[in-house]
C-alpha positions in Angstrom: 6.8 -22.5 -8.5 6.6 -20.9 -5.0 5.8 -22.2 -1.6 3.1 -20.5 0.3 4.1 -21.4 3.9 6.0 -23.8 6.2 2.9 -25.4 7.7 0.9 -28.0 5.8 -2.8 -27.8 6.7 -5.8 -30.0 6.1 -8.5 -28.5 3.9 -11.7 -27.0 5.3 -14.5 -24.7 4.2 -14.4 -21.1 5.5 -16.6 -19.8 8.3 -16.6 -16.1 7.6 -18.9 -13.6 9.0 -19.6 -11.7 5.8 -20.3 -12.6 2.2 -17.6 -10.6 0.3 -19.3 -11.1 -3.0 -22.5 -9.4 -1.9 -20.5 -6.8 0.0 -18.3 -6.0 -2.9 -21.4 -5.7 -5.2 -23.3 -3.3 -2.9 -20.1 -1.3 -2.2 -20.2 -1.8 1.6 -16.7 -3.2 1.6 -13.7 -3.0 -0.7 -11.1 -5.8 -1.3 -8.3 -3.5 -0.1 -10.1 -3.1 3.2 -10.1 -6.9 3.6 -6.5 -7.2 2.6 -5.3 -4.5 5.0 -7.8 -5.0 7.8 -7.2 -1.7 9.4 -3.5 -1.4 9.9 -0.3 -3.1 8.6 1.8 -0.1 9.5 1.0 1.7 6.2 -0.2 5.3 6.3 -3.6 6.2 4.8 -2.1 8.6 2.3 -0.2 5.7 0.6 -3.3 3.6 0.5 -5.3 6.4 -1.1 -2.5 7.1 -3.6 -2.4 3.3 -4.5 -6.2 3.1 -4.9 -6.1 6.2 -7.2 -3.3 4.7 -9.3 -5.0 1.4 -9.5 -8.3 2.9 -10.4 -6.7 4.8 -13.2 -4.9 1.7 -14.4 -8.1 -0.3 -14.4 -9.9 2.4 -16.4 -7.0 2.4 -18.9 -7.0 -1.3 -19.5 -10.8 -1.4 -19.6 -10.8 1.0 -22.5 -8.6 -1.4 -24.4 -11.0 -4.3 -24.0 -13.2 -3.4 -26.9 -10.1 -3.6 -29.2 -9.8 -7.3 -28.6 -12.1 -9.7 -30.5 -11.4 -12.5 -28.0 -11.7 -11.9 -24.2 -8.8 -14.3 -23.6 -6.5 -12.0 -25.6 -7.6 -9.0 -23.4 -7.0 -11.0 -20.3 -3.5 -11.9 -21.5 -2.8 -8.2 -22.0 -4.3 -7.4 -18.6 -2.2 -10.1 -16.9 1.2 -9.0 -18.1 0.4 -5.3 -18.0 -0.6 -5.7 -14.3 2.5 -7.7 -13.5 4.8 -5.2 -15.1 3.3 -2.2 -13.3 2.6 -3.5 -9.8 4.4 -6.7 -9.2 8.1 -5.8 -9.2 9.8 -7.8 -6.4 9.1 -11.4 -5.4 9.5 -11.5 -1.6 8.1 -14.5 0.4 5.5 -13.6 3.0 4.7 -10.2 1.4 1.7 -8.5 2.9 -0.7 -6.4 0.8 0.8 -3.4 2.6 4.2 -4.5 1.2 2.7 -4.6 -2.3 1.3 -1.1 -1.9 4.6 0.4 -0.5 7.3 -1.4 -2.4 5.7 -3.5 -5.2 6.7 -6.7 -3.2 4.6 -9.7 -3.7 4.3 -13.5 -3.3 1.6 -15.9 -4.6 -1.0 -14.7 -2.0 -0.5 -10.9 -2.4 -0.1 -11.2 -6.2 -3.3 -13.3 -6.5 -5.1 -10.8 -4.2 -4.2 -8.0 -6.7 -5.4 -9.9 -9.7 -8.7 -10.8 -7.9 -9.2 -7.1 -7.1 -8.7 -6.1 -10.7 -10.9 -8.9 -12.1 -13.7 -7.8 -9.7 -13.6 -4.3 -11.1 -13.5 -5.6 -14.7 -16.6 -7.8 -13.9 -14.8 -10.9 -15.0 -15.6 -14.2 -13.3 -12.8 -16.1 -11.6 -12.1 -18.7 -9.0 -9.2 -18.6 -6.5 -7.5 -21.9 -5.9 -5.9 -22.7 -2.5 -3.3 -25.4 -2.2 -1.1 -26.5 0.7 1.8 -24.3 -0.4 0.4 -22.1 -3.1 -2.4 -19.9 -4.3 -3.4 -19.0 -7.9 -6.4 -17.8 -9.9 -8.6 -19.2 -12.7 -10.2 -16.5 -14.8 -13.3 -17.6 -16.7 -14.6 -16.5 -20.1 -17.7 -17.7 -22.0 -15.5 -20.3 -23.8 -12.5 -21.2 -21.7 -10.7 -21.0 -18.3 -7.4 -19.3 -18.0 -4.8 -19.8 -15.2 -3.2 -16.7 -13.6 0.0 -17.7 -11.9 1.2 -14.4 -10.2 4.6 -15.8 -9.3 5.4 -16.6 -13.0 5.9 -13.2 -14.8 7.0 -14.9 -18.0 4.7 -17.9 -18.4 2.1 -17.2 -15.8 -0.8 -16.7 -18.2 -1.9 -20.3 -19.1 -4.7 -21.2 -21.6 -3.7 -24.7 -22.5 -6.0 -27.1 -20.7 -3.4 -29.8 -20.3 -0.9 -27.4 -18.8 -3.5 -26.0 -16.4 -4.3 -29.5 -15.3 -0.6 -30.3 -14.9 0.0 -27.3 -12.7 -3.0 -27.9 -10.5 -2.0 -31.5 -10.1 1.5 -30.5 -9.1 0.3 -28.1 -6.3 -2.3 -30.6 -5.1 0.3 -33.3 -4.5 3.1 -31.0 -3.3 1.9 -31.0 0.3 2.1 -34.8 0.3 5.7 -34.9 -0.9 7.4 -31.9 0.8 9.2 -32.2 4.1 9.2 -28.5 4.9 6.6 -29.0 7.6 9.4 -30.2 9.9 11.0 -26.8 9.8 8.7 -25.5 12.5 8.8 -28.6 14.6 5.2 -29.5 14.0 5.5 -32.9 12.4 4.2 -34.8 15.4 1.0 -32.7 15.3 0.3 -33.2 11.6 1.8 -36.4 10.3 -1.4 -38.4 10.5 -3.5 -35.9 8.6 -4.0 -35.4 4.9 -1.9 -32.6 3.5 -3.6 -32.5 0.1 -5.5 -29.2 -0.2 -7.3 -28.1 -3.3 -10.0 -25.5 -2.3 -11.9 -22.9 -4.1 -11.9 -19.8 -1.9 -13.2 -16.2 -2.1 -11.7 -12.8 -1.5 -12.4 -12.8 2.2 -10.7 -16.2 2.7 -7.8 -15.0 0.6 -7.4 -12.1 2.9 -7.2 -14.6 5.7 -4.3 -16.3 4.0 -2.5 -12.9 3.7 -2.6 -12.6 7.5 -1.7 -16.3 7.9 1.5 -15.7 6.0 2.2 -12.6 8.1 1.8 -14.8 11.2 4.2 -17.4 9.8 6.8 -14.7 9.1 6.5 -13.4 12.7 6.8 -17.0 14.0 10.0 -17.6 12.0 11.4 -14.4 13.6 10.3 -15.7 17.1 7.9 -12.8 17.4 5.2 -15.0 18.8 2.8 -12.4 20.1 2.8 -10.5 16.8 2.2 -13.9 15.1 -0.8 -14.4 17.4 -2.2 -11.0 16.5 -1.8 -11.6 12.7 -3.4 -15.1 13.1 -6.3 -13.6 14.9 -7.0 -11.3 11.9 -6.7 -14.3 9.6 -9.1 -16.4 11.5 -11.7 -13.7 11.3 -11.6 -14.1 7.5 -11.0 -17.8 7.1 -11.3 -20.2 10.0 -9.6 -23.2 8.2 -7.8 -26.1 9.9 -4.4 -24.7 9.0 -5.1 -21.7 11.3 -6.2 -23.7 14.2 -3.2 -26.1 13.9 -0.9 -23.1 13.7 -2.6 -21.5 16.8 -1.9 -24.6 18.9 1.8 -24.4 17.8 2.0 -20.8 18.7 0.5 -21.2 22.1 2.7 -24.2 22.8 5.7 -22.0 22.1 4.4 -19.2 24.3 4.0 -21.7 27.2 7.6 -22.9 26.7 9.0 -19.4 26.5 9.3 -17.8 29.9 10.4 -14.5 28.4 7.0 -13.9 26.8 4.2 -12.3 28.8 1.2 -14.4 27.9 -1.2 -11.8 29.4 -0.5 -9.8 26.2 -2.3 -12.5 24.2 -5.9 -11.9 23.3 -7.9 -13.9 25.9 -10.2 -15.2 23.1 -7.5 -17.8 22.4 -7.2 -20.9 24.5 -5.7 -24.3 24.3 -8.4 -26.8 25.3 
């Protein structure tokens, strides 16, 4: 059971500029384009090689589908086969670029990969966002199945009571944890509700990938890099957690005389 970040947000709906479901269907945008958003210090040749390998993998498992009488059994096969091939090393705050280059993953990057594969297999699903975790619910005609990317042994869950138990755990985790204090933000957030249980889409999940990159940079005191990652995240998912984090970042920049605030995108301001 893995923590997503160090900052507890309040829930909100997204305010994205594009509808990723429509864009994915008409081919005008690919999930990997959302996940990488143009950079992440990964060369194009590695991205192309990963896409080719992933496409071959999806074609391989799709051919197996007709051998399974029940779709849930096929999904179980796909879950563990995917994990074995692509998700090798759990590393907190992994970007999708890290997954491509080194098979590193966390709950956000791992869920992003599963969402990409289910899109290609034309299997319905819902991405669940909590304060400190992300997971996926795949849907068949007869049942819902939880995909827990950070649990390579027992991450495929069909039992309804176990699914309910896990969702309840992550829903209440934000209310019980004290990790928010680790970034000195308690005074900003302690009067807000930390309980988040949102259904999000691929575009919003891409936003969380960049949010975690911003948190990583913040923890390394690379505040300008954190701002740049957060800017990308906000383009995909303008949720409360992003705005709260932005205020914290700008406060740190104001207090740090060694940082040239002119390097910050002027779009950001603290009103």
